[in-house]
N, C-alpha and C positions, 0 to 999 in steps of 0.2 A: 079481742082482736086485739091483730097488732100491731105495731107500730113502726111504718117501713121511715127513712129516710128522710123524706121530707118534715114526717113530724116528729122527726128523733132531733134532727135539725131547730127548727122552732121550738119543741121545751128550750132544748142545751146554750140557743140564743136567748130566749126568754132568762136564762137561770143565771147566767153569767150579765145579763144584760148588756149585750152587743147585738149589732147591727145583723141581722139573716145572713149579712155574703160573708163577717168575719166567720160566723159561727160554722160555715160549712168551709170553709180554710181549712178552721182548726179540727173539725170531725175530719174533712177528708185525711190530711195531713198521719192522722190517728192512725184511724184508722191505715191506710200506706204504711205507717211505718207495723202496726200488728204484723203486716201482713210479710213485711220481707223480715222481720225476727224468728215468725214462724217461719218460713223455706231457709231462713241463711241458719238456724239452730233449728232445739226439738221442739219448739212450742215459746208458750209464752206465762207466768204467772202475775198474775193482780191479787200482791194479799188483804184476802177478809173475801173478792168479790170472785174469782172465778181464773183458770187454769183452759189454756188452750192446749194439749202435745198433738203429736205431729207418730203418728198409728200408720202401719202397712195395711189395709185388708187385704188376705194374701183370697187369691182369683180362687173361681169354682168350675169343675166341669161338673156334670151331670148326662143326663136325659129327661126332658119333659114332650110327653105324649110319642116317644117314639123317635127323635128328633137330638140330639146331641146336643150340646152348647161347652162353653167354654170363658171364660175367666179370667183376666190379668188381674195381677195385683196393683194394686190402687193406694196414692198418695192419700190419706185422710184426718181429719183430725178429733181430736175427744174433748168434750166441755168439762171440766168437771166446776158445781159449785159453789163457793167456800162459803164461812161461816156467815160471815156481815151480810152477804146476796140470800144466801138462807133463810137467814132469820124473816130478811122484807119480802119474800115470795106467803111467809104464814100469812 
């Protein structure tokens, strides 16, 4: 099962031996900074763990069941996993 924000914050608080409210502040500050850096730069690389690279998904056009459709280009992020995290997942 995937961990949600609440479970992650609880685990972070336990790991750091800090109150959950302090853990939530730190996690939210980290996520805001991560988001801001992804927007301002071409992405973020956390050595040994992962990188998030800004990409553009090209729009598409086509026909489905006789109806034409078109989508516009969309900004997204590509996740790449590095050795430390990849090894831990094995």
